[in-house]
C-alpha positions in Angstrom: 0.0 0.0 0.0 1.3 3.5 -0.9 0.3 6.4 1.3 1.1 10.0 0.6 1.1 12.5 3.5 0.8 16.1 2.1 0.9 19.7 3.3 2.9 18.7 6.4 3.6 22.0 8.3 7.1 20.7 9.2 8.7 17.3 8.7 11.1 16.9 11.6 14.4 14.9 11.8 15.1 14.3 8.1 18.4 12.6 7.7 20.6 10.9 5.2 21.0 7.2 5.9 24.7 7.7 6.7 24.0 9.6 9.9 23.8 7.1 12.8 24.0 9.5 15.7 24.8 13.1 16.5 27.3 14.4 19.1 28.2 17.6 20.8 27.3 20.7 18.9 25.7 18.6 16.2 22.9 17.8 18.7 21.7 21.4 18.5 20.9 20.9 14.8 17.5 19.4 14.0 17.0 19.1 10.2 13.4 19.8 9.0 11.5 20.5 5.9 8.6 23.0 6.0 5.5 22.5 3.9 6.5 18.9 3.1 5.3 15.6 1.8 6.1 12.1 3.1 5.6 8.9 0.9 5.2 5.5 2.6 5.3 2.3 0.7 4.0 -0.7 2.8 6.2 -0.6 6.0 8.9 1.8 4.8 9.6 5.4 4.2 10.0 5.7 0.4 10.4 9.5 -0.2 10.0 12.9 1.3 10.6 16.5 0.3 9.1 20.0 -0.2 5.5 20.2 -1.5 6.6 22.3 -4.5 8.8 19.4 -5.6 6.2 16.7 -5.2 6.5 14.1 -8.0 3.5 12.5 -9.7 3.2 9.3 -7.7 0.7 6.5 -8.1 -1.0 6.6 -4.7 -3.5 4.3 -2.8 -4.3 6.8 -0.1 -3.6 10.5 0.5 -3.6 12.1 4.0 -3.7 15.9 4.3 -1.6 17.1 7.3 -2.3 20.8 7.0 -1.3 22.6 10.2 0.3 19.5 11.6 3.9 18.4 12.0 5.4 14.9 11.5 8.1 13.4 13.8 9.9 10.1 13.8 8.6 8.0 16.7 10.5 8.2 20.0 13.2 5.5 20.6 13.1 4.5 24.2 16.4 2.7 24.9 16.0 1.9 28.6 12.8 0.3 30.1 11.7 -2.3 32.6 8.0 -2.5 31.5 7.7 -6.3 32.0 6.9 -6.4 35.7 4.2 -7.8 38.0 2.0 -5.2 39.6 3.0 -1.8 41.0 4.8 -0.5 44.0 2.7 2.5 45.0 3.2 1.8 48.8 6.9 2.6 48.3 5.8 5.9 46.7 4.1 6.7 50.0 7.2 5.7 52.0 9.3 8.1 50.0 6.9 10.9 50.8 7.4 10.0 54.4 11.2 10.5 54.0 12.5 7.0 53.3 15.4 6.9 50.7 15.5 4.5 47.8 18.2 2.6 49.6 16.3 2.4 52.9 13.2 1.1 51.1 15.3 -1.6 49.4 16.9 -2.6 52.8 13.4 -2.9 54.2 12.3 -5.5 51.6 11.1 -3.1 49.0 12.6 -2.1 45.7 13.8 -4.6 43.2 13.4 -7.6 45.7 9.7 -6.6 46.1 9.2 -6.7 42.4 11.0 -10.1 42.2 8.7 -11.5 44.9 5.7 -10.5 42.9 7.1 -11.7 39.6 7.9 -15.1 40.8 4.3 -15.6 41.7 2.7 -14.4 38.5 2.0 -16.7 35.5 3.7 -16.0 32.2 0.3 -15.3 30.6 -0.7 -12.8 33.2 2.7 -11.2 33.0 2.3 -10.9 29.2 -1.2 -9.3 29.6 0.0 -6.7 32.0 3.1 -5.9 29.9 1.2 -5.7 26.6 -1.1 -3.0 28.1 1.9 -0.9 29.1 3.5 -1.4 25.7 0.3 -0.3 23.9 0.1 2.8 26.1 3.6 3.9 25.3 3.1 3.3 21.6 0.0 5.6 21.8 2.3 8.2 23.3 4.6 8.1 20.3 7.2 5.4 21.1 8.2 3.5 18.0 11.1 1.4 19.3 11.9 0.2 22.7 14.3 -1.8 24.8 12.9 -4.0 27.6 15.0 -5.6 30.4 14.5 -8.6 32.6 15.9 -8.3 36.2 12.8 -8.7 38.3 13.0 -12.5 38.4 16.4 -13.2 40.0 15.8 -16.9 39.6 16.5 -19.0 36.6 12.9 -19.7 35.8 11.6 -16.2 36.5 14.3 -14.5 34.4 13.5 -16.9 31.6 9.8 -16.1 32.1 10.4 -12.4 31.7 12.6 -12.8 28.6 10.0 -15.1 27.0 7.3 -12.5 27.6 9.6 -9.9 25.9 10.1 -12.3 23.0 6.3 -12.7 22.6 5.9 -8.9 22.6 8.5 -8.8 19.8 6.4 -11.3 17.8 3.0 -9.6 18.4 3.8 -5.9 17.9 5.0 -3.9 14.9 7.6 -1.7 16.7 11.2 -3.0 17.1 11.8 -4.4 20.5 15.2 -5.2 22.0 15.6 -7.6 24.9 18.1 -7.2 27.7 19.1 -9.8 30.2 19.5 -8.0 33.6 19.8 -11.0 36.0 22.5 -9.0 37.8 19.9 -6.4 39.0 20.0 -7.2 42.7 21.1 -10.0 45.1 18.2 -12.3 45.9 17.4 -13.0 49.5 18.5 -16.6 49.1 22.0 -15.4 48.2 22.2 -12.5 50.7 25.4 -13.9 52.2 26.6 -15.6 49.1 26.8 -13.1 46.2 29.4 -15.2 44.5 27.0 -18.1 44.4 24.4 -16.0 42.6 27.0 -14.7 40.1 27.8 -18.4 39.4 24.1 -19.0 38.9 23.9 -16.2 36.3 27.0 -17.4 34.5 26.6 -21.2 34.7 22.8 -21.6 34.3 21.1 -18.4 33.2 23.4 -17.3 30.3 23.5 -20.8 28.6 19.7 -21.2 28.7 19.1 -17.6 27.5 21.5 -18.2 24.6 19.9 -21.6 23.8 16.5 -20.0 23.4 17.9 -16.8 21.8 16.1 -14.6 24.3 18.3 -11.6 24.6 20.1 -9.0 22.5 22.0 -7.2 25.3 23.2 -7.9 28.8 23.0 -5.4 31.7 24.3 -5.2 35.2 23.5 -2.8 38.1 27.1 -1.8 38.8 26.6 0.1 42.1 27.5 0.1 45.8 25.5 -2.5 47.5 24.6 -4.4 44.3 27.4 -5.5 41.9 30.9 -4.3 42.1 33.3 -3.5 39.2 34.9 -6.9 39.7 31.5 -8.6 39.6 30.6 -6.7 36.4 33.9 -7.6 34.8 33.4 -11.3 35.6 29.8 -11.4 34.2 30.6 -9.5 31.1 33.6 -11.7 30.4 31.3 -14.7 30.6 28.7 -13.2 28.4 31.0 -12.5 25.5 30.8 -16.1 24.3 27.1 -15.7 23.9 27.5 -12.5 21.8 25.5 -10.4 24.2 26.3 -6.7 23.9 26.6 -4.8 27.2 24.3 -2.0 28.2 25.2 -1.1 31.8 23.5 0.7 34.8 26.3 2.9 36.2 26.7 5.9 38.4 23.1 6.2 39.7 24.2 6.8 43.3 28.0 6.5 43.3 31.0 6.6 40.9 32.8 3.4 41.6 34.5 2.7 38.2 31.5 1.3 36.3 32.0 3.6 33.3 35.6 2.4 33.0 34.7 -1.3 33.1 31.8 -0.7 30.7 34.1 1.0 28.2 36.6 -1.9 28.6 33.9 -4.3 27.5 32.8 -1.9 24.7 29.3 -1.4 26.1 26.9 0.1 23.5 25.5 2.4 26.3 26.1 3.4 29.8 22.9 4.4 31.5 21.9 6.6 34.5 25.0 8.7 35.1 23.4 10.9 37.8 26.9 11.0 39.4 29.7 11.9 37.0 33.3 12.5 38.0 35.9 14.3 35.8 37.6 11.0 35.2 34.3 9.4 34.1 33.8 12.2 31.6 37.3 11.8 30.2 36.7 8.0 29.8 33.4 8.6 28.0 35.1 11.0 25.6 37.4 8.3 24.3 35.0 5.3 24.6 32.5 3.9 22.0 29.6 3.9 24.6 26.8 6.4 24.3 25.5 7.9 27.6 21.8 7.4 28.2 20.2 9.7 30.8 16.9 9.0 32.6 15.4 12.4 33.7 12.1 11.0 34.8 13.8 8.7 37.3 15.6 11.7 38.9 12.2 13.5 38.9 10.4 10.7 40.6 13.1 9.8 43.2 14.2 13.4 43.8 17.9 12.5 43.1 20.3 14.6 41.1 19.8 14.9 37.4 22.6 13.6 35.1 24.8 16.3 33.7 23.4 16.1 30.2 24.4 19.7 29.4 28.0 19.0 30.4 28.2 15.8 28.3 26.9 17.5 25.2 29.2 20.5 25.8 32.1 18.0 26.0 31.4 16.7 22.5 29.5 13.5 23.5 26.4 12.0 21.9 23.5 11.7 24.4 20.4 9.6 24.5 17.4 10.0 26.8 15.1 7.3 27.9 12.1 6.7 30.2 13.5 4.0 32.6 9.8 2.9 32.8 9.7 0.7 35.9 7.4 0.2 38.9 9.8 1.6 41.5 11.7 4.6 40.3 10.0 5.8 37.1 6.4 4.4 36.7 5.8 6.1 33.3 6.9 5.5 29.8 5.7 8.9 28.5 8.7 10.0 26.4 7.0 13.4 25.8 7.4 14.1 29.6 11.0 12.7 29.5 11.8 15.2 26.8 10.2 18.1 28.7 12.1 17.1 31.9 15.4 16.9 30.0 14.8 20.5 28.8 13.6 21.9 32.1 15.9 20.1 34.5 19.0 19.4 32.4 19.1 22.6 30.5 19.0 20.7 27.2 17.4 22.5 24.2 14.4 21.1 22.4 16.5 20.3 19.4 19.0 18.4 21.5 16.3 16.6 23.4 14.5 15.5 20.3 17.8 14.2 18.8 18.5 12.4 22.1 15.0 10.7 22.0 15.1 9.7 18.3 18.3 9.2 16.3 20.6 8.7 19.4 18.0 6.5 21.2 18.0 4.3 18.1 21.8 4.2 18.1 21.7 3.1 21.8 19.7 0.0 20.8 21.6 -0.9 17.6 18.6 0.2 15.6 20.2 3.0 13.5 19.3 1.3 10.3 15.6 0.9 11.1 14.3 3.8 13.1 15.1 7.2 14.7 14.8 9.6 11.7 12.8 10.3 8.6 15.1 8.5 6.3 14.4 6.5 3.1 14.3 2.8 3.7 13.6 3.1 7.5 10.4 1.8 9.0 7.5 4.1 8.7 7.3 4.6 12.5 6.2 8.2 13.1 3.5 10.4 14.6 1.5 13.3 13.4 1.1 16.2 15.9 -1.9 18.2 16.7 -1.9 21.7 15.3 1.1 23.1 17.2 3.1 26.3 16.6 6.6 24.6 16.5 8.5 21.5 17.7 9.4 23.5 20.8 5.8 23.2 21.9 6.2 19.5 22.7 8.6 20.0 25.7 6.9 23.3 26.5 3.4 21.8 26.8 4.5 19.1 29.2 1.1 18.5 30.8 -0.8 17.6 27.6 -0.3 15.4 24.6 0.6 17.0 21.4 0.2 13.8 19.4 -2.8 13.3 17.2 -2.1 10.0 15.2 0.6 7.3 15.5 1.9 5.1 12.7 4.0 2.0 13.1 5.3 0.3 10.0 2.9 2.4 8.0 -0.1 1.3 9.9 -2.3 3.8 11.7 -2.6 2.7 15.4 
């Protein structure tokens, strides 16, 4: 089916296929075409340009976008949306003054989610997770990464990853699966962390590889969770299974996680609320893209990552939702973009680049999504009648999205 979208007020994020990510000062440049057209053939972007240069195509359907803008869908490169039930009681505890660490030490946090997940059936887990996925798609997300890590047993981690695999099969947006067995130490192994690490390496990794359940591997490299040495050991073991690292680092402390992630050529290093001068220098010479999670900082009232500093030092930057039940119970990337602008002093152009082309790069999806580029999936959304793309982060309390398309299909 051939669809032609005409009279687009502004077509946002138009790129040549050779551009995989943007870094530093390049992030302030957001290429657009005003009064544009967009041609979709079946699942893919076929052509685009200015209306006064519109060729004479044979068209099955024409859509008039007068007064509206078209954006590539958001690329959310860090989520935990496969989980069992919510943790709203912990929200109340935080209001009373308990810290994230105190809640975790009292049986809340990740271990609370693990307890719930071990009890739920795979089918019920899929049903809960599919509803969340459909919600974020309706909010403009057109590619997503989803982590395990709330199982913390062999069977429960496999259950989570099988649910992610089923979501991949049943939805049109690209979905990347990340194995995060090293998310916390289960109660059973409270005094035997080494035993749990062996369980990850000797049992979980081979079974995950056998069923082809994961694209990436992640580790919560943080004080009280997994040390730099632990991270090195697990990543070394994961290499034989061709799992690419995407690592939680520097959420509360700088303990060397960025350096070990760079050593293992992690595609991304995520969180970075704490960033030392040495960490920044390592990032500048590494191949890893920093991924910051502003809505997590908003929800937990912890410091925001120094996104402004990273961009000013020439780095590429991606932003993601960190959608999870404990520290960021929302996958609304429109709010994430607003928060990045308001709290990290990032411009709308930089935030949109971080949430599209750079988000795609952080998931190894540069060839498929993240920009309006010929040959990429037709994953995009049409805005309501808005004055400019700046209005999306400015109007943080309301949705500016009118219609969402994934692989050329109206949702």
